[in-house]
SELOTI-799891 format. One record per residue (C-alpha): residue in three letters; x, y, z; residue number from 1. Coordinates in Angstrom, 2 decimals. Layout:
+-----+---------+---------+---------+-----+
|  aa |       X |       Y |       Z |   i |
+-----+---------+---------+---------+-----+
| ala |       X |       Y |       Z | NUM |
...
+-----+---------+---------+---------+-----+
END
This chain:
+-----+---------+---------+---------+-----+
|  aa |       X |       Y |       Z |   i |
+-----+---------+---------+---------+-----+
| unk |   45.80 |   35.52 |   85.04 |   1 |
| unk |   49.70 |   34.86 |   83.61 |   2 |
| unk |   50.26 |   37.77 |   81.34 |   3 |
| unk |   52.33 |   36.59 |   78.20 |   4 |
| unk |   55.12 |   38.77 |   77.07 |   5 |
| unk |   58.66 |   38.70 |   75.58 |   6 |
| unk |   61.31 |   41.14 |   76.61 |   7 |
| unk |   61.36 |   43.27 |   73.49 |   8 |
| unk |   59.36 |   46.06 |   72.28 |   9 |
| unk |   57.38 |   44.65 |   69.68 |  10 |
| unk |   55.86 |   42.74 |   72.95 |  11 |
| unk |   55.70 |   45.97 |   75.02 |  12 |
| unk |   53.92 |   47.67 |   72.56 |  13 |
| unk |   51.06 |   44.85 |   72.14 |  14 |
| unk |   50.74 |   45.07 |   75.96 |  15 |
| unk |   50.25 |   48.82 |   75.97 |  16 |
| unk |   47.95 |   48.58 |   73.29 |  17 |
| unk |   45.68 |   46.06 |   75.15 |  18 |
| unk |   46.43 |   48.12 |   78.40 |  19 |
| unk |   44.81 |   51.01 |   76.81 |  20 |
| unk |   41.68 |   48.90 |   75.24 |  21 |
| unk |   40.97 |   48.01 |   78.66 |  22 |
| unk |   41.55 |   51.29 |   80.65 |  23 |
| unk |   39.01 |   53.09 |   77.74 |  24 |
| unk |   36.57 |   49.74 |   78.23 |  25 |
| unk |   36.72 |   50.36 |   82.11 |  26 |
| unk |   34.58 |   53.24 |   82.78 |  27 |
| unk |   32.10 |   52.47 |   80.14 |  28 |
| unk |   31.47 |   49.16 |   81.95 |  29 |
| unk |   31.28 |   50.42 |   85.44 |  30 |
| unk |   28.52 |   52.35 |   84.12 |  31 |
| unk |   26.49 |   49.86 |   82.52 |  32 |
| unk |   27.20 |   48.03 |   86.05 |  33 |
| unk |   25.79 |   50.99 |   88.38 |  34 |
| unk |   22.47 |   51.23 |   85.16 |  35 |
| unk |   21.99 |   47.19 |   85.61 |  36 |
| unk |   22.29 |   47.51 |   89.20 |  37 |
| unk |   19.62 |   50.27 |   89.18 |  38 |
| unk |   17.28 |   48.66 |   86.75 |  39 |
| unk |   17.34 |   46.20 |   89.19 |  40 |
| unk |   16.23 |   47.95 |   91.85 |  41 |
| unk |   13.29 |   49.52 |   90.23 |  42 |
| unk |   11.79 |   46.23 |   88.73 |  43 |
| unk |   11.64 |   45.12 |   92.36 |  44 |
| unk |   10.01 |   48.08 |   93.20 |  45 |
| unk |    7.85 |   47.85 |   90.17 |  46 |
| unk |    7.43 |   43.68 |   91.63 |  47 |
| unk |    6.40 |   45.29 |   95.17 |  48 |
| unk |    3.97 |   47.79 |   94.12 |  49 |
| unk |    2.31 |   45.28 |   92.20 |  50 |
| unk |    2.01 |   42.74 |   94.75 |  51 |
| unk |    0.62 |   45.43 |   97.13 |  52 |
| unk |   -2.26 |   46.00 |   94.53 |  53 |
| unk |   -2.67 |   42.34 |   94.09 |  54 |
| unk |   -3.28 |   42.56 |   98.10 |  55 |
| unk |   -5.30 |   45.05 |   98.22 |  56 |
| unk |   -7.47 |   43.82 |   95.22 |  57 |
| unk |   -7.94 |   39.56 |   97.21 |  58 |
| unk |   -8.79 |   42.20 |  100.36 |  59 |
| unk |  -11.68 |   44.25 |   98.73 |  60 |
| unk |  -13.18 |   41.08 |   97.63 |  61 |
| unk |  -12.87 |   39.04 |  100.77 |  62 |
| unk |  -15.99 |   39.94 |  101.98 |  63 |
| unk |  -17.52 |   38.76 |   98.86 |  64 |
| unk |  -15.95 |   35.38 |   99.33 |  65 |
| unk |  -18.91 |   33.37 |   99.74 |  66 |
| unk |  -20.02 |   34.59 |   96.17 |  67 |
| unk |  -16.58 |   33.66 |   94.90 |  68 |
| unk |  -17.38 |   29.92 |   95.58 |  69 |
| unk |  -20.05 |   30.20 |   93.08 |  70 |
| unk |  -18.40 |   31.84 |   90.32 |  71 |
| unk |  -17.20 |   29.61 |   87.63 |  72 |
| unk |  -13.51 |   30.84 |   86.85 |  73 |
| unk |  -13.45 |   28.45 |   83.51 |  74 |
| unk |  -15.29 |   30.90 |   82.04 |  75 |
| unk |  -11.64 |   33.47 |   81.49 |  76 |
| unk |   -8.82 |   32.67 |   80.01 |  77 |
| unk |   -6.30 |   34.69 |   78.96 |  78 |
| unk |   -6.92 |   34.98 |   74.98 |  79 |
| unk |   -3.48 |   36.47 |   73.97 |  80 |
| unk |   -0.34 |   38.70 |   75.89 |  81 |
| unk |    1.53 |   41.81 |   73.23 |  82 |
| unk |    4.58 |   42.69 |   74.46 |  83 |
| unk |    6.93 |   44.55 |   72.90 |  84 |
| unk |   10.58 |   44.88 |   73.64 |  85 |
| unk |   13.35 |   47.62 |   74.84 |  86 |
| unk |   16.70 |   47.90 |   75.47 |  87 |
| unk |   17.78 |   48.60 |   79.15 |  88 |
| unk |   21.53 |   49.09 |   79.74 |  89 |
| unk |   22.49 |   46.84 |   76.29 |  90 |
| unk |   19.82 |   44.25 |   78.11 |  91 |
| unk |   17.34 |   43.48 |   75.70 |  92 |
| unk |   13.91 |   43.43 |   77.91 |  93 |
| unk |   10.15 |   42.19 |   77.36 |  94 |
| unk |    7.97 |   45.29 |   77.62 |  95 |
| unk |    3.90 |   44.13 |   78.47 |  96 |
| unk |    1.94 |   46.12 |   76.46 |  97 |
| unk |   -1.87 |   44.55 |   76.81 |  98 |
| unk |   -3.61 |   41.38 |   77.58 |  99 |
| unk |   -6.53 |   39.77 |   76.17 | 100 |
| unk |   -8.39 |   38.26 |   77.92 | 101 |
| unk |  -11.59 |   35.68 |   76.41 | 102 |
| unk |  -14.86 |   34.96 |   78.07 | 103 |
| unk |  -16.81 |   32.01 |   77.91 | 104 |
| unk |  -20.59 |   32.63 |   76.73 | 105 |
| unk |  -22.81 |   32.90 |   79.51 | 106 |
| unk |  -26.60 |   33.57 |   79.74 | 107 |
| unk |  -26.72 |   36.83 |   82.00 | 108 |
| unk |  -30.64 |   35.85 |   82.76 | 109 |
| unk |  -29.16 |   32.26 |   84.55 | 110 |
| unk |  -26.26 |   33.83 |   86.54 | 111 |
| unk |  -26.32 |   36.23 |   89.39 | 112 |
| unk |  -25.87 |   39.61 |   88.55 | 113 |
| unk |  -22.79 |   40.00 |   90.45 | 114 |
| unk |  -21.13 |   37.83 |   87.22 | 115 |
| unk |  -19.97 |   40.76 |   85.22 | 116 |
| unk |  -18.54 |   42.28 |   87.58 | 117 |
| unk |  -16.74 |   39.18 |   88.92 | 118 |
| unk |  -15.16 |   38.43 |   85.10 | 119 |
| unk |  -13.66 |   42.26 |   85.26 | 120 |
| unk |  -12.19 |   41.70 |   88.73 | 121 |
| unk |  -10.76 |   38.30 |   87.62 | 122 |
| unk |   -9.71 |   39.85 |   84.33 | 123 |
| unk |   -7.68 |   42.18 |   86.85 | 124 |
| unk |   -6.18 |   40.25 |   89.20 | 125 |
| unk |   -5.03 |   38.08 |   85.98 | 126 |
| unk |   -3.52 |   40.79 |   84.32 | 127 |
| unk |   -1.81 |   42.33 |   87.87 | 128 |
| unk |   -0.62 |   38.47 |   88.38 | 129 |
| unk |    1.07 |   38.37 |   84.53 | 130 |
| unk |    2.54 |   41.78 |   84.64 | 131 |
| unk |    4.41 |   40.69 |   88.10 | 132 |
| unk |    5.52 |   37.40 |   86.27 | 133 |
| unk |    7.05 |   39.94 |   83.39 | 134 |
| unk |    9.24 |   42.16 |   85.91 | 135 |
| unk |   10.47 |   38.89 |   87.61 | 136 |
| unk |   11.66 |   38.34 |   84.01 | 137 |
| unk |   12.70 |   41.38 |   83.76 | 138 |
| unk |   15.25 |   40.86 |   86.92 | 139 |
| unk |   16.35 |   38.04 |   86.02 | 140 |
| unk |   17.62 |   39.14 |   82.51 | 141 |
| unk |   19.07 |   42.72 |   84.05 | 142 |
| unk |   20.46 |   40.46 |   87.08 | 143 |
| unk |   22.10 |   38.32 |   84.96 | 144 |
| unk |   23.88 |   41.05 |   82.66 | 145 |
| unk |   24.37 |   43.23 |   86.03 | 146 |
| unk |   26.41 |   40.02 |   87.39 | 147 |
| unk |   28.53 |   39.26 |   84.04 | 148 |
| unk |   28.94 |   42.98 |   83.71 | 149 |
| unk |   30.73 |   42.80 |   87.47 | 150 |
| unk |   32.99 |   39.90 |   86.39 | 151 |
| unk |   34.39 |   42.10 |   83.39 | 152 |
| unk |   34.68 |   45.35 |   85.78 | 153 |
| unk |   36.68 |   42.93 |   88.54 | 154 |
| unk |   38.95 |   41.11 |   85.84 | 155 |
| unk |   39.54 |   44.45 |   84.33 | 156 |
| unk |   40.10 |   45.98 |   87.16 | 157 |
| unk |   41.38 |   43.88 |   89.64 | 158 |
| unk |   43.60 |   41.52 |   87.12 | 159 |
| unk |   44.07 |   42.58 |   83.83 | 160 |
| unk |   45.22 |   46.42 |   83.67 | 161 |
| unk |   47.40 |   45.48 |   86.61 | 162 |
| unk |   48.71 |   42.43 |   85.09 | 163 |
| unk |   49.45 |   44.30 |   81.98 | 164 |
| unk |   51.44 |   47.40 |   83.83 | 165 |
| unk |   53.52 |   45.05 |   85.95 | 166 |
| unk |   54.60 |   43.23 |   82.61 | 167 |
| unk |   55.22 |   46.40 |   81.16 | 168 |
| unk |   57.70 |   47.97 |   83.79 | 169 |
| unk |   59.15 |   44.84 |   83.88 | 170 |
| unk |   59.99 |   44.82 |   80.28 | 171 |
| unk |   60.60 |   48.71 |   80.67 | 172 |
| unk |   62.98 |   47.77 |   83.31 | 173 |
| unk |   64.53 |   45.24 |   81.46 | 174 |
| unk |   65.67 |   46.82 |   78.39 | 175 |
| unk |   66.85 |   49.70 |   80.58 | 176 |
| unk |   69.14 |   47.00 |   82.25 | 177 |
| unk |   70.85 |   45.85 |   78.63 | 178 |
| unk |   70.90 |   49.24 |   77.39 | 179 |
| unk |   72.54 |   50.46 |   80.27 | 180 |
| unk |   74.60 |   47.15 |   79.78 | 181 |
| unk |   75.37 |   47.93 |   76.35 | 182 |
| unk |   76.45 |   51.21 |   77.21 | 183 |
| unk |   78.95 |   49.63 |   79.96 | 184 |
| unk |   80.63 |   47.31 |   77.74 | 185 |
| unk |   80.51 |   49.83 |   75.02 | 186 |
| unk |   82.36 |   52.50 |   77.37 | 187 |
| unk |   84.71 |   49.19 |   78.37 | 188 |
| unk |   85.35 |   48.44 |   74.97 | 189 |
| unk |   86.17 |   51.93 |   73.80 | 190 |
| unk |   88.56 |   52.12 |   77.07 | 191 |
| unk |   90.34 |   49.34 |   75.92 | 192 |
| unk |   90.74 |   50.61 |   72.26 | 193 |
| unk |   92.19 |   53.68 |   73.45 | 194 |
| unk |   94.30 |   52.19 |   76.24 | 195 |
| unk |   95.40 |   49.53 |   72.91 | 196 |
| unk |   96.09 |   52.72 |   70.96 | 197 |
| unk |   98.36 |   54.55 |   73.40 | 198 |
| unk |  100.48 |   51.53 |   73.70 | 199 |
| unk |  100.86 |   50.88 |   70.33 | 200 |
| unk |  101.60 |   54.83 |   69.59 | 201 |
| unk |  104.15 |   54.43 |   72.69 | 202 |
| unk |  105.79 |   51.87 |   70.97 | 203 |
| unk |  106.70 |   54.18 |   68.22 | 204 |
+-----+---------+---------+---------+-----+
END
């Protein structure tokens, strides 16, 4: 990224102002990037735990596989999902609170005794699955924000801050050279005027 500037004090002041803004913002961005990275890791660990729990639940009911073939899964449906929103490292994330299920009426007399347990088991499995989906969404949002923050950190750290520093140094050197040139010119001019004055004085 080429930084546009002019070789004068006003341009140098503007660049110094922009440089200070970026130097002040960089530590905040670096902290945000670290926080987001940690949150992504935490969310991934939570997904791993939920998947282990899901596998454990499924394994514990595998011995009832014959019964599950008799079970009518359409008896149960998700009625509502309650969630809140929370800001994590500046990113708004949905947090699952509770899941409401609706069970279609059925006759306990015409169904096997384990049917009520079957409904509760299905609710547990469904809720674990929904919680996992919420964590997936959380990871997507946090990871997107982390990538954007990393891009900004790299832009400030590797491109803009060195670019502004380089431009300020160039202006500084130019102004110093100009000042030195001006002083040299003044010395030459003064010496020339003094010599001229001496010649005029000696002519008298």
